[in-house]
N, CA, C, O and the ligand as a Tripos MOL2 file, in Angstrom:
@<TRIPOS>MOLECULE
protein
  317   315    80     0     0
PROTEIN
NO_CHARGES

@<TRIPOS>ATOM
      1 N          94.6960  106.1380   86.1830 N.3       1 MET1
      2 CA         95.5870  107.0330   86.9150 C.3       1 MET1
      3 C          95.6840  106.7280   88.4360 C.2       1 MET1
      4 O          94.6400  106.5780   89.0700 O.2       1 MET1
      5 N          96.7850  106.6380   88.9930 N.am      2 SER2
      6 CA         96.9040  106.2880   90.4230 C.3       2 SER2
      7 C          96.4260  107.4770   91.2780 C.2       2 SER2
      8 O          96.5220  108.6570   90.9410 O.2       2 SER2
      9 N          95.9000  107.0180   92.4200 N.am      3 LEU3
     10 CA         95.3660  108.2630   93.2310 C.3       3 LEU3
     11 C          96.1620  108.2930   94.5550 C.2       3 LEU3
     12 O          96.6690  107.2560   94.9820 O.2       3 LEU3
     13 N          96.2800  109.4910   95.2220 N.am      4 PHE4
     14 CA         96.8730  109.4840   96.4560 C.3       4 PHE4
     15 C          96.1760  110.6470   97.2540 C.2       4 PHE4
     16 O          95.5090  111.5070   96.6790 O.2       4 PHE4
     17 N          96.3570  110.6210   98.5110 N.am      5 LYS5
     18 CA         95.7690  111.7240   99.4220 C.3       5 LYS5
     19 C          96.7920  112.7320   99.8840 C.2       5 LYS5
     20 O          96.6390  113.9400   99.7010 O.2       5 LYS5
     21 N          97.8830  112.1830  100.5150 N.am      6 ARG6
     22 CA         98.7950  113.0610  101.1960 C.3       6 ARG6
     23 C         100.0330  113.0860  100.1930 C.2       6 ARG6
     24 O         100.5400  112.0460   99.7730 O.2       6 ARG6
     25 N         100.4740  114.3470   99.8450 N.am      7 SER7
     26 CA        101.5900  114.6080   98.9780 C.3       7 SER7
     27 C         102.8890  114.1750   99.6230 C.2       7 SER7
     28 O         103.8470  113.8980   98.9000 O.2       7 SER7
     29 N         102.9750  114.1030  100.8900 N.am      8 ASN8
     30 CA        104.1510  113.7180  101.5270 C.3       8 ASN8
     31 C         104.3710  112.2190  101.6880 C.2       8 ASN8
     32 O         105.3130  111.7800  102.3480 O.2       8 ASN8
     33 N         103.4140  111.3840  101.0240 N.am      9 ASP9
     34 CA        103.5130  110.1100  100.9020 C.3       9 ASP9
     35 C         104.3150  109.6350   99.6320 C.2       9 ASP9
     36 O         104.7670  108.4920   99.5590 O.2       9 ASP9
     37 N         104.4590  110.5130   98.7000 N.am     10 ILE10
     38 CA        105.0930  110.1890   97.4210 C.3      10 ILE10
     39 C         106.0600  111.3150   97.1010 C.2      10 ILE10
     40 O         105.8750  112.4260   97.5980 O.2      10 ILE10
     41 N         107.0880  111.0740   96.2900 N.am     11 GLU11
     42 CA        108.0140  112.0590   95.8050 C.3      11 GLU11
     43 C         108.5040  111.6220   94.4280 C.2      11 GLU11
     44 O         108.5390  110.4500   94.0530 O.2      11 GLU11
     45 N         108.8690  112.6560   93.7320 N.am     12 VAL12
     46 CA        109.3460  112.2980   92.2360 C.3      12 VAL12
     47 C         110.6110  111.6700   92.2310 C.2      12 VAL12
     48 O         111.4730  112.0680   93.0130 O.2      12 VAL12
     49 N         110.8390  110.7140   91.4270 N.am     13 SER13
     50 CA        112.1380  110.0530   91.1960 C.3      13 SER13
     51 C         112.4180  110.0500   89.6910 C.2      13 SER13
     52 O         111.5440  109.8930   88.8380 O.2      13 SER13
     53 N         113.7480  110.2450   89.4420 N.am     14 LEU14
     54 CA        114.1760  110.2890   87.9860 C.3      14 LEU14
     55 C         114.8280  108.9720   87.7100 C.2      14 LEU14
     56 O         115.5590  108.8950   86.7230 O.2      14 LEU14
     57 N         114.6320  107.8670   88.5190 N.am     15 SER15
     58 CA        115.1760  106.5190   88.2050 C.3      15 SER15
     59 C         114.7430  106.0080   86.7940 C.2      15 SER15
     60 O         113.5700  106.0230   86.4190 O.2      15 SER15
     61 N         115.7700  105.5630   86.0590 N.am     16 PRO16
     62 CA        115.4860  104.9470   84.8320 C.3      16 PRO16
     63 C         114.4060  103.7540   84.8420 C.2      16 PRO16
     64 O         113.7030  103.4880   83.8670 O.2      16 PRO16
     65 N         114.3700  103.1380   85.9520 N.am     17 GLU17
     66 CA        113.4340  102.1180   86.0910 C.3      17 GLU17
     67 C         111.9890  102.4790   85.7170 C.2      17 GLU17
     68 O         111.1880  101.6240   85.3390 O.2      17 GLU17
     69 N         111.6740  103.8550   85.8440 N.am     18 PHE18
     70 CA        110.2920  104.3170   85.5310 C.3      18 PHE18
     71 C         110.1700  104.4120   83.9560 C.2      18 PHE18
     72 O         109.0690  104.6730   83.4710 O.2      18 PHE18
     73 N         111.1450  104.2300   83.2390 N.am     19 ASP19
     74 CA        111.0410  104.2910   81.6790 C.3      19 ASP19
     75 C         111.0030  102.8970   81.1690 C.2      19 ASP19
     76 O         110.6770  102.7180   79.9960 O.2      19 ASP19
     77 N         111.2810  101.9680   81.8740 N.am     20 ARG20
     78 CA        111.2550  100.6510   81.4260 C.3      20 ARG20
     79 C         109.9790  100.0140   81.0560 C.2      20 ARG20
     80 O         109.0300  100.2940   81.7880 O.2      20 ARG20
     81 N         109.7730   99.2630   80.1310 N.am     21 GLU21
     82 CA        108.4400   98.6830   79.7180 C.3      21 GLU21
     83 C         108.7450   97.1630   79.8120 C.2      21 GLU21
     84 O         109.8040   96.6530   79.4470 O.2      21 GLU21
     85 N         107.6330   96.4700   80.3750 N.am     22 TYR22
     86 CA        107.6700   95.0850   80.5520 C.3      22 TYR22
     87 C         106.4030   94.4880   79.8650 C.2      22 TYR22
     88 O         105.3180   95.0660   79.8030 O.2      22 TYR22
     89 N         106.6720   93.3030   79.3770 N.am     23 GLU23
     90 CA        105.5420   92.5240   78.7530 C.3      23 GLU23
     91 C         104.9110   91.6190   79.7950 C.2      23 GLU23
     92 O         105.5870   91.2330   80.7480 O.2      23 GLU23
     93 N         103.6470   91.2680   79.6520 N.am     24 PRO24
     94 CA        103.0370   90.2510   80.5260 C.3      24 PRO24
     95 C         103.9110   89.0080   80.7580 C.2      24 PRO24
     96 O         104.5640   88.5320   79.8290 O.2      24 PRO24
     97 N         103.9260   88.5100   81.9260 N.am     25 GLY25
     98 CA        104.8200   87.3570   82.2140 C.3      25 GLY25
     99 C         106.2400   87.6890   82.6290 C.2      25 GLY25
    100 O         106.9360   86.8660   83.2240 O.2      25 GLY25
    101 N         106.6590   88.8890   82.3130 N.am     26 GLN26
    102 CA        108.0170   89.1920   82.8780 C.3      26 GLN26
    103 C         108.0000   89.6250   84.3130 C.2      26 GLN26
    104 O         106.9370   89.9270   84.8560 O.2      26 GLN26
    105 N         109.1510   89.6630   84.9420 N.am     27 THR27
    106 CA        109.3060   89.9940   86.3270 C.3      27 THR27
    107 C         109.8700   91.3800   86.4250 C.2      27 THR27
    108 O         110.9580   91.6810   85.9360 O.2      27 THR27
    109 N         109.0760   92.2310   87.0870 N.am     28 PRO28
    110 CA        109.6280   93.6700   87.1930 C.3      28 PRO28
    111 C         110.7470   93.7930   88.3000 C.2      28 PRO28
    112 O         110.7980   92.9910   89.2320 O.2      28 PRO28
    113 N         111.6130   94.8010   88.1600 N.am     29 ALA29
    114 CA        112.6600   94.9800   89.1080 C.3      29 ALA29
    115 C         112.1900   95.5230   90.4580 C.2      29 ALA29
    116 O         112.7510   95.2430   91.5170 O.2      29 ALA29
    117 N         111.1540   96.2960   90.3510 N.am     30 ARG30
    118 CA        110.5430   97.0150   91.5690 C.3      30 ARG30
    119 C         109.1950   96.6160   91.7700 C.2      30 ARG30
    120 O         108.4720   96.3300   90.8160 O.2      30 ARG30
    121 N         108.7450   96.5710   93.1510 N.am     31 SER31
    122 CA        107.4280   96.3680   93.4410 C.3      31 SER31
    123 C         106.7090   97.8010   93.3330 C.2      31 SER31
    124 O         107.2630   98.8720   93.5850 O.2      31 SER31
    125 N         105.4350   97.6430   92.9310 N.am     32 GLY32
    126 CA        104.6630   99.0000   92.8280 C.3      32 GLY32
    127 C         103.4030   98.8300   91.9360 C.2      32 GLY32
    128 O         102.8780   97.7600   91.6290 O.2      32 GLY32
    129 N         103.0100  100.0830   91.5760 N.am     33 ILE33
    130 CA        101.8420  100.2000   90.6730 C.3      33 ILE33
    131 C         102.3600  100.3070   89.2500 C.2      33 ILE33
    132 O         103.2310  101.1350   88.9810 O.2      33 ILE33
    133 N         101.8880   99.5530   88.3920 N.am     34 TYR34
    134 CA        102.3220   99.5090   86.9860 C.3      34 TYR34
    135 C         101.0250   99.9050   86.0780 C.2      34 TYR34
    136 O          99.9170   99.4370   86.3390 O.2      34 TYR34
    137 N         101.2300  100.7320   85.0750 N.am     35 ARG35
    138 CA        100.2860  101.1840   84.1900 C.3      35 ARG35
    139 C         100.4150  100.7460   82.8280 C.2      35 ARG35
    140 O         101.4740  100.9670   82.2410 O.2      35 ARG35
    141 N          99.4320  100.1300   82.2290 N.am     36 CYS36
    142 CA         99.5040   99.6170   80.8400 C.3      36 CYS36
    143 C          99.6030  100.8450   79.8020 C.2      36 CYS36
    144 O          98.7410  101.7230   79.8390 O.2      36 CYS36
    145 N         100.5630  100.8960   78.9640 N.am     37 ARG37
    146 CA        100.8910  101.8470   78.0270 C.3      37 ARG37
    147 C          99.7440  101.9700   76.9330 C.2      37 ARG37
    148 O          99.4670  103.0360   76.3830 O.2      37 ARG37
    149 N          99.1280  100.7990   76.6860 N.am     38 GLY38
    150 CA         98.1630  100.8800   75.6610 C.3      38 GLY38
    151 C          96.8000  101.4630   76.2250 C.2      38 GLY38
    152 O          96.2850  102.4380   75.6780 O.2      38 GLY38
    153 N          96.2220  100.8490   77.3320 N.am     39 CYS39
    154 CA         94.9230  101.2540   77.6510 C.3      39 CYS39
    155 C          94.8050  102.0420   79.0490 C.2      39 CYS39
    156 O          93.7440  102.5590   79.3970 O.2      39 CYS39
    157 N          95.9100  102.0910   79.7770 N.am     40 GLY40
    158 CA         95.9470  102.9570   80.9600 C.3      40 GLY40
    159 C          95.5170  102.2370   82.1420 C.2      40 GLY40
    160 O          95.4750  102.8570   83.2040 O.2      40 GLY40
    161 N          95.1510  100.8590   82.0990 N.am     41 CYS41
    162 CA         94.7180  100.2460   83.3690 C.3      41 CYS41
    163 C          95.9780  100.0220   84.1560 C.2      41 CYS41
    164 O          97.1090  100.0590   83.6710 O.2      41 CYS41
    165 N          95.6550   99.7640   85.5320 N.am     42 GLU42
    166 CA         96.9030   99.6730   86.3800 C.3      42 GLU42
    167 C          96.7670   98.3240   87.0920 C.2      42 GLU42
    168 O          95.6800   97.7690   87.2520 O.2      42 GLU42
    169 N          97.9480   97.8300   87.5130 N.am     43 VAL43
    170 CA         97.9930   96.6240   88.2320 C.3      43 VAL43
    171 C          99.1200   96.7220   89.2880 C.2      43 VAL43
    172 O         100.1240   97.4110   89.1080 O.2      43 VAL43
    173 N          98.8960   96.0020   90.3800 N.am     44 VAL44
    174 CA        100.0030   96.0070   91.4500 C.3      44 VAL44
    175 C         100.8940   94.7060   91.1860 C.2      44 VAL44
    176 O         100.3700   93.5960   91.0920 O.2      44 VAL44
    177 N         102.2100   94.8990   91.0770 N.am     45 ALA45
    178 CA        103.0480   93.8800   90.9570 C.3      45 ALA45
    179 C         104.2380   93.8840   92.0650 C.2      45 ALA45
    180 O         104.5910   94.9220   92.6230 O.2      45 ALA45
    181 N         104.7770   92.7070   92.3050 N.am     46 LEU46
    182 CA        105.8100   92.5030   93.2200 C.3      46 LEU46
    183 C         107.0670   92.3010   92.4380 C.2      46 LEU46
    184 O         107.0930   91.6140   91.4170 O.2      46 LEU46
    185 N         108.0990   92.9060   92.9300 N.am     47 GLY47
    186 CA        109.4150   92.9270   92.2740 C.3      47 GLY47
    187 C         110.0680   91.6400   92.2190 C.2      47 GLY47
    188 O         111.0520   91.5130   91.4910 O.2      47 GLY47
    189 N         109.6320   90.6560   92.9120 N.am     48 SER48
    190 CA        110.1380   89.2210   92.7950 C.3      48 SER48
    191 C         109.3690   88.3910   92.0400 C.2      48 SER48
    192 O         109.8110   87.2630   91.8220 O.2      48 SER48
    193 N         108.1820   88.7450   91.5390 N.am     49 GLN49
    194 CA        107.2760   87.7500   90.8750 C.3      49 GLN49
    195 C         106.8650   88.3190   89.5270 C.2      49 GLN49
    196 O         106.8680   89.5290   89.3020 O.2      49 GLN49
    197 N         106.5020   87.3700   88.6140 N.am     50 PRO50
    198 CA        105.9320   87.8660   87.3000 C.3      50 PRO50
    199 C         104.7350   88.6530   87.5120 C.2      50 PRO50
    200 O         104.0640   88.5500   88.5400 O.2      50 PRO50
    201 N         104.4420   89.4750   86.5100 N.am     51 PHE51
    202 CA        103.1510   90.3080   86.5690 C.3      51 PHE51
    203 C         102.0090   89.2610   86.7480 C.2      51 PHE51
    204 O         101.9890   88.1810   86.1570 O.2      51 PHE51
    205 N         100.9910   89.7250   87.6900 N.am     52 PRO52
    206 CA         99.9220   88.8760   87.9470 C.3      52 PRO52
    207 C          99.0320   88.8140   86.5710 C.2      52 PRO52
    208 O          98.9070   89.7730   85.8100 O.2      52 PRO52
    209 N          98.4390   87.5380   86.3810 N.am     53 ALA53
    210 CA         97.6270   87.4390   85.1860 C.3      53 ALA53
    211 C          96.2170   87.9420   85.5820 C.2      53 ALA53
    212 O          95.3610   87.2440   86.1260 O.2      53 ALA53
    213 N          96.0940   89.1660   85.2590 N.am     54 VAL54
    214 CA         94.7070   89.8840   85.5820 C.3      54 VAL54
    215 C          93.8350   89.8030   84.2600 C.2      54 VAL54
    216 O          94.3450   89.5770   83.1630 O.2      54 VAL54
    217 N          92.5340   89.9980   84.4460 N.am     55 SER55
    218 CA         91.6870   90.0850   83.3830 C.3      55 SER55
    219 C          91.8640   91.4050   82.7930 C.2      55 SER55
    220 O          91.4680   92.3910   83.4140 O.2      55 SER55
    221 N          92.4010   91.5160   81.6980 N.am     56 HIS56
    222 CA         92.8450   92.8330   81.0530 C.3      56 HIS56
    223 C          91.9240   93.2030   79.9480 C.2      56 HIS56
    224 O          91.6360   92.3340   79.1250 O.2      56 HIS56
    225 N          91.4130   94.4450   79.8380 N.am     57 PRO57
    226 CA         90.5580   94.7770   78.7490 C.3      57 PRO57
    227 C          91.2260   94.4810   77.5180 C.2      57 PRO57
    228 O          92.4490   94.6070   77.4560 O.2      57 PRO57
    229 N          90.5330   94.0880   76.4980 N.am     58 LYS58
    230 CA         91.0350   93.6810   75.0600 C.3      58 LYS58
    231 C          91.4100   95.0430   74.4640 C.2      58 LYS58
    232 O          90.6540   96.0140   74.4920 O.2      58 LYS58
    233 N          92.7250   95.0390   73.8850 N.am     59 HIS59
    234 CA         93.1590   96.1620   73.2400 C.3      59 HIS59
    235 C          92.5790   96.2970   71.8960 C.2      59 HIS59
    236 O          92.2540   95.2950   71.2590 O.2      59 HIS59
    237 N          92.4230   97.5710   71.4020 N.am     60 SER60
    238 CA         92.1610   97.8580   70.0910 C.3      60 SER60
    239 C          93.5890   97.7870   69.2030 C.2      60 SER60
    240 O          94.6790   97.7070   69.7700 O.2      60 SER60
    241 N          93.4710   97.8180   67.9980 N.am     61 LEU61
    242 CA         94.7160   97.7570   67.1030 C.3      61 LEU61
    243 C          95.6680   99.0770   67.4890 C.2      61 LEU61
    244 O          96.8890   99.0060   67.6250 O.2      61 LEU61
    245 N          94.9400  100.1910   67.6290 N.am     62 ASN62
    246 CA         95.7090  101.3800   67.9750 C.3      62 ASN62
    247 C          96.4200  101.2670   69.3390 C.2      62 ASN62
    248 O          97.5010  101.8400   69.4760 O.2      62 ASN62
    249 N          95.9240  100.6190   70.2790 N.am     63 GLN63
    250 CA         96.5560  100.4580   71.5970 C.3      63 GLN63
    251 C          97.7290   99.4060   71.6350 C.2      63 GLN63
    252 O          98.5650   99.3870   72.5390 O.2      63 GLN63
    253 N          97.7140   98.5810   70.6290 N.am     64 GLY64
    254 CA         98.9390   97.7760   70.4990 C.3      64 GLY64
    255 C          98.9910   96.7140   71.6160 C.2      64 GLY64
    256 O          97.9830   96.3790   72.2380 O.2      64 GLY64
    257 N         100.2250   96.1990   71.8390 N.am     65 ALA65
    258 CA        100.3570   95.1760   72.8950 C.3      65 ALA65
    259 C         100.3050   95.7520   74.2550 C.2      65 ALA65
    260 O         100.4390   96.9590   74.4560 O.2      65 ALA65
    261 N         100.1060   94.8640   75.2030 N.am     66 VAL66
    262 CA        100.1290   95.2190   76.6920 C.3      66 VAL66
    263 C         101.5930   95.3530   76.9870 C.2      66 VAL66
    264 O         102.4030   94.4450   76.8020 O.2      66 VAL66
    265 N         101.9070   96.6410   77.4960 N.am     67 ARG67
    266 CA        103.3690   96.9710   78.0240 C.3      67 ARG67
    267 C         103.1060   97.6220   79.3610 C.2      67 ARG67
    268 O         102.3790   98.6120   79.4380 O.2      67 ARG67
    269 N         103.6880   97.0780   80.4180 N.am     68 TRP68
    270 CA        103.5610   97.6890   81.7130 C.3      68 TRP68
    271 C         104.7150   98.4940   82.0380 C.2      68 TRP68
    272 O         105.8700   98.1120   81.8490 O.2      68 TRP68
    273 N         104.3510   99.7560   82.5930 N.am     69 ARG69
    274 CA        105.4240  100.7980   82.8810 C.3      69 ARG69
    275 C         105.1460  101.2310   84.3550 C.2      69 ARG69
    276 O         104.0100  101.5060   84.7410 O.2      69 ARG69
    277 N         106.2020  101.2730   85.1190 N.am     70 LEU70
    278 CA        106.1330  101.6710   86.5330 C.3      70 LEU70
    279 C         105.6070  103.0190   86.6820 C.2      70 LEU70
    280 O         106.1690  103.9380   86.0870 O.2      70 LEU70
    281 N         104.4810  103.2600   87.4910 N.am     71 ALA71
    282 CA        103.7950  104.5430   87.7840 C.3      71 ALA71
    283 C         104.1930  104.9360   89.2150 C.2      71 ALA71
    284 O         104.4740  106.1180   89.4130 O.2      71 ALA71
    285 N         104.2450  104.0560   90.2370 N.am     72 VAL72
    286 CA        104.5020  104.4040   91.6140 C.3      72 VAL72
    287 C         105.2800  103.2530   92.1950 C.2      72 VAL72
    288 O         104.7870  102.1250   92.1770 O.2      72 VAL72
    289 N         106.3630  103.4580   92.6640 N.am     73 ALA73
    290 CA        107.1760  102.3680   93.2540 C.3      73 ALA73
    291 C         106.9980  102.3260   94.7350 C.2      73 ALA73
    292 O         106.8530  103.3720   95.3680 O.2      73 ALA73
    293 N         107.0050  101.1850   95.2950 N.am     74 ALA74
    294 CA        106.8760  100.9820   96.7710 C.3      74 ALA74
    295 C         108.2980  100.9570   97.2470 C.2      74 ALA74
    296 O         109.1920  100.4750   96.5510 O.2      74 ALA74
    297 N         108.5090  101.4740   98.4290 N.am     75 GLN75
    298 CA        109.7890  101.3580   99.0680 C.3      75 GLN75
    299 C         109.6140  100.8200  100.4360 C.2      75 GLN75
    300 O         108.7740  101.2520  101.2250 O.2      75 GLN75
    301 N         110.4850   99.8130  100.6940 N.am     76 ASN76
    302 CA        110.2820   99.0980  102.0360 C.3      76 ASN76
    303 C         111.3720   99.5070  103.0070 C.2      76 ASN76
    304 O         111.4460   98.9130  104.0830 O.2      76 ASN76
    305 N         112.2170  100.4690  102.7110 N.am     77 GLU77
    306 CA        113.2000  101.0110  103.7300 C.3      77 GLU77
    307 C         112.3980  102.1680  104.3590 C.2      77 GLU77
    308 O         111.7090  102.8830  103.6320 O.2      77 GLU77
    309 N         112.4670  102.3730  105.6840 N.am     78 PRO78
    310 CA        111.9280  103.5440  106.1990 C.3      78 PRO78
    311 C         112.7580  104.7470  105.9320 C.2      78 PRO78
    312 O         113.9830  104.6770  105.8420 O.2      78 PRO78
    313 N         112.0490  105.9110  105.7980 N.am     79 HIS79
    314 CA        112.8700  107.1940  105.4070 C.3      79 HIS79
    315 C         112.6980  108.2140  106.5520 C.2      79 HIS79
    316 O         113.2480  109.3130  106.4870 O.2      79 HIS79
    317 ZN         96.1160   97.5680   78.4780 Zn       80 ZN80
@<TRIPOS>BOND
     1     1     2 1
     2     2     3 1
     3     3     4 2
     4     3     5 am
     5     5     6 1
     6     6     7 1
     7     7     8 2
     8     7     9 am
     9     9    10 1
    10    10    11 1
    11    11    12 2
    12    11    13 am
    13    13    14 1
    14    14    15 1
    15    15    16 2
    16    15    17 am
    17    17    18 1
    18    18    19 1
    19    19    20 2
    20    19    21 am
    21    21    22 1
    22    22    23 1
    23    23    24 2
    24    23    25 am
    25    25    26 1
    26    26    27 1
    27    27    28 2
    28    27    29 am
    29    29    30 1
    30    30    31 1
    31    31    32 2
    32    31    33 am
    33    33    34 1
    34    34    35 1
    35    35    36 2
    36    35    37 am
    37    37    38 1
    38    38    39 1
    39    39    40 2
    40    39    41 am
    41    41    42 1
    42    42    43 1
    43    43    44 2
    44    43    45 am
    45    45    46 1
    46    46    47 1
    47    47    48 2
    48    47    49 am
    49    49    50 1
    50    50    51 1
    51    51    52 2
    52    51    53 am
    53    53    54 1
    54    54    55 1
    55    55    56 2
    56    55    57 am
    57    57    58 1
    58    58    59 1
    59    59    60 2
    60    59    61 am
    61    61    62 1
    62    62    63 1
    63    63    64 2
    64    63    65 am
    65    65    66 1
    66    66    67 1
    67    67    68 2
    68    67    69 am
    69    69    70 1
    70    70    71 1
    71    71    72 2
    72    71    73 am
    73    73    74 1
    74    74    75 1
    75    75    76 2
    76    75    77 am
    77    77    78 1
    78    78    79 1
    79    79    80 2
    80    79    81 am
    81    81    82 1
    82    82    83 1
    83    83    84 2
    84    83    85 am
    85    85    86 1
    86    86    87 1
    87    87    88 2
    88    87    89 am
    89    89    90 1
    90    90    91 1
    91    91    92 2
    92    91    93 am
    93    93    94 1
    94    94    95 1
    95    95    96 2
    96    95    97 am
    97    97    98 1
    98    98    99 1
    99    99   100 2
   100    99   101 am
   101   101   102 1
   102   102   103 1
   103   103   104 2
   104   103   105 am
   105   105   106 1
   106   106   107 1
   107   107   108 2
   108   107   109 am
   109   109   110 1
   110   110   111 1
   111   111   112 2
   112   111   113 am
   113   113   114 1
   114   114   115 1
   115   115   116 2
   116   115   117 am
   117   117   118 1
   118   118   119 1
   119   119   120 2
   120   119   121 am
   121   121   122 1
   122   122   123 1
   123   123   124 2
   124   123   125 am
   125   125   126 1
   126   126   127 1
   127   127   128 2
   128   127   129 am
   129   129   130 1
   130   130   131 1
   131   131   132 2
   132   131   133 am
   133   133   134 1
   134   134   135 1
   135   135   136 2
   136   135   137 am
   137   137   138 1
   138   138   139 1
   139   139   140 2
   140   139   141 am
   141   141   142 1
   142   142   143 1
   143   143   144 2
   144   143   145 am
   145   145   146 1
   146   146   147 1
   147   147   148 2
   148   147   149 am
   149   149   150 1
   150   150   151 1
   151   151   152 2
   152   151   153 am
   153   153   154 1
   154   154   155 1
   155   155   156 2
   156   155   157 am
   157   157   158 1
   158   158   159 1
   159   159   160 2
   160   159   161 am
   161   161   162 1
   162   162   163 1
   163   163   164 2
   164   163   165 am
   165   165   166 1
   166   166   167 1
   167   167   168 2
   168   167   169 am
   169   169   170 1
   170   170   171 1
   171   171   172 2
   172   171   173 am
   173   173   174 1
   174   174   175 1
   175   175   176 2
   176   175   177 am
   177   177   178 1
   178   178   179 1
   179   179   180 2
   180   179   181 am
   181   181   182 1
   182   182   183 1
   183   183   184 2
   184   183   185 am
   185   185   186 1
   186   186   187 1
   187   187   188 2
   188   187   189 am
   189   189   190 1
   190   190   191 1
   191   191   192 2
   192   191   193 am
   193   193   194 1
   194   194   195 1
   195   195   196 2
   196   195   197 am
   197   197   198 1
   198   198   199 1
   199   199   200 2
   200   199   201 am
   201   201   202 1
   202   202   203 1
   203   203   204 2
   204   203   205 am
   205   205   206 1
   206   206   207 1
   207   207   208 2
   208   207   209 am
   209   209   210 1
   210   210   211 1
   211   211   212 2
   212   211   213 am
   213   213   214 1
   214   214   215 1
   215   215   216 2
   216   215   217 am
   217   217   218 1
   218   218   219 1
   219   219   220 2
   220   219   221 am
   221   221   222 1
   222   222   223 1
   223   223   224 2
   224   223   225 am
   225   225   226 1
   226   226   227 1
   227   227   228 2
   228   227   229 am
   229   229   230 1
   230   230   231 1
   231   231   232 2
   232   231   233 am
   233   233   234 1
   234   234   235 1
   235   235   236 2
   236   235   237 am
   237   237   238 1
   238   238   239 1
   239   239   240 2
   240   239   241 am
   241   241   242 1
   242   242   243 1
   243   243   244 2
   244   243   245 am
   245   245   246 1
   246   246   247 1
   247   247   248 2
   248   247   249 am
   249   249   250 1
   250   250   251 1
   251   251   252 2
   252   251   253 am
   253   253   254 1
   254   254   255 1
   255   255   256 2
   256   255   257 am
   257   257   258 1
   258   258   259 1
   259   259   260 2
   260   259   261 am
   261   261   262 1
   262   262   263 1
   263   263   264 2
   264   263   265 am
   265   265   266 1
   266   266   267 1
   267   267   268 2
   268   267   269 am
   269   269   270 1
   270   270   271 1
   271   271   272 2
   272   271   273 am
   273   273   274 1
   274   274   275 1
   275   275   276 2
   276   275   277 am
   277   277   278 1
   278   278   279 1
   279   279   280 2
   280   279   281 am
   281   281   282 1
   282   282   283 1
   283   283   284 2
   284   283   285 am
   285   285   286 1
   286   286   287 1
   287   287   288 2
   288   287   289 am
   289   289   290 1
   290   290   291 1
   291   291   292 2
   292   291   293 am
   293   293   294 1
   294   294   295 1
   295   295   296 2
   296   295   297 am
   297   297   298 1
   298   298   299 1
   299   299   300 2
   300   299   301 am
   301   301   302 1
   302   302   303 1
   303   303   304 2
   304   303   305 am
   305   305   306 1
   306   306   307 1
   307   307   308 2
   308   307   309 am
   309   309   310 1
   310   310   311 1
   311   311   312 2
   312   311   313 am
   313   313   314 1
   314   314   315 1
   315   315   316 2
@<TRIPOS>SUBSTRUCTURE
     1 MET1         2 RESIDUE 1 A MET
     2 SER2         6 RESIDUE 1 A SER
     3 LEU3        10 RESIDUE 1 A LEU
     4 PHE4        14 RESIDUE 1 A PHE
     5 LYS5        18 RESIDUE 1 A LYS
     6 ARG6        22 RESIDUE 1 A ARG
     7 SER7        26 RESIDUE 1 A SER
     8 ASN8        30 RESIDUE 1 A ASN
     9 ASP9        34 RESIDUE 1 A ASP
    10 ILE10       38 RESIDUE 1 A ILE
    11 GLU11       42 RESIDUE 1 A GLU
    12 VAL12       46 RESIDUE 1 A VAL
    13 SER13       50 RESIDUE 1 A SER
    14 LEU14       54 RESIDUE 1 A LEU
    15 SER15       58 RESIDUE 1 A SER
    16 PRO16       62 RESIDUE 1 A PRO
    17 GLU17       66 RESIDUE 1 A GLU
    18 PHE18       70 RESIDUE 1 A PHE
    19 ASP19       74 RESIDUE 1 A ASP
    20 ARG20       78 RESIDUE 1 A ARG
    21 GLU21       82 RESIDUE 1 A GLU
    22 TYR22       86 RESIDUE 1 A TYR
    23 GLU23       90 RESIDUE 1 A GLU
    24 PRO24       94 RESIDUE 1 A PRO
    25 GLY25       98 RESIDUE 1 A GLY
    26 GLN26      102 RESIDUE 1 A GLN
    27 THR27      106 RESIDUE 1 A THR
    28 PRO28      110 RESIDUE 1 A PRO
    29 ALA29      114 RESIDUE 1 A ALA
    30 ARG30      118 RESIDUE 1 A ARG
    31 SER31      122 RESIDUE 1 A SER
    32 GLY32      126 RESIDUE 1 A GLY
    33 ILE33      130 RESIDUE 1 A ILE
    34 TYR34      134 RESIDUE 1 A TYR
    35 ARG35      138 RESIDUE 1 A ARG
    36 CYS36      142 RESIDUE 1 A CYS
    37 ARG37      146 RESIDUE 1 A ARG
    38 GLY38      150 RESIDUE 1 A GLY
    39 CYS39      154 RESIDUE 1 A CYS
    40 GLY40      158 RESIDUE 1 A GLY
    41 CYS41      162 RESIDUE 1 A CYS
    42 GLU42      166 RESIDUE 1 A GLU
    43 VAL43      170 RESIDUE 1 A VAL
    44 VAL44      174 RESIDUE 1 A VAL
    45 ALA45      178 RESIDUE 1 A ALA
    46 LEU46      182 RESIDUE 1 A LEU
    47 GLY47      186 RESIDUE 1 A GLY
    48 SER48      190 RESIDUE 1 A SER
    49 GLN49      194 RESIDUE 1 A GLN
    50 PRO50      198 RESIDUE 1 A PRO
    51 PHE51      202 RESIDUE 1 A PHE
    52 PRO52      206 RESIDUE 1 A PRO
    53 ALA53      210 RESIDUE 1 A ALA
    54 VAL54      214 RESIDUE 1 A VAL
    55 SER55      218 RESIDUE 1 A SER
    56 HIS56      222 RESIDUE 1 A HIS
    57 PRO57      226 RESIDUE 1 A PRO
    58 LYS58      230 RESIDUE 1 A LYS
    59 HIS59      234 RESIDUE 1 A HIS
    60 SER60      238 RESIDUE 1 A SER
    61 LEU61      242 RESIDUE 1 A LEU
    62 ASN62      246 RESIDUE 1 A ASN
    63 GLN63      250 RESIDUE 1 A GLN
    64 GLY64      254 RESIDUE 1 A GLY
    65 ALA65      258 RESIDUE 1 A ALA
    66 VAL66      262 RESIDUE 1 A VAL
    67 ARG67      266 RESIDUE 1 A ARG
    68 TRP68      270 RESIDUE 1 A TRP
    69 ARG69      274 RESIDUE 1 A ARG
    70 LEU70      278 RESIDUE 1 A LEU
    71 ALA71      282 RESIDUE 1 A ALA
    72 VAL72      286 RESIDUE 1 A VAL
    73 ALA73      290 RESIDUE 1 A ALA
    74 ALA74      294 RESIDUE 1 A ALA
    75 GLN75      298 RESIDUE 1 A GLN
    76 ASN76      302 RESIDUE 1 A ASN
    77 GLU77      306 RESIDUE 1 A GLU
    78 PRO78      310 RESIDUE 1 A PRO
    79 HIS79      314 RESIDUE 1 A HIS
    80 ZN80       317 GROUP 0 **** ****
């Protein structure tokens, strides 16, 4: 689970990009923190580059394949 300290650093988004799942090796549309749907581990990925090859815990059969889903998106425009 991602952590944060100041609630005004983040806000809820209803963007469909948060529902999209990516396989290892794919390139995500947004930079941010992605969480594995199988085991819950997290990784930081850049929107312009394939997911980094991290040492990933081995999944059980129940956990299925590694699927990354956006948890926290980074924004590079000032607000
Ligand atoms: Zn996993």
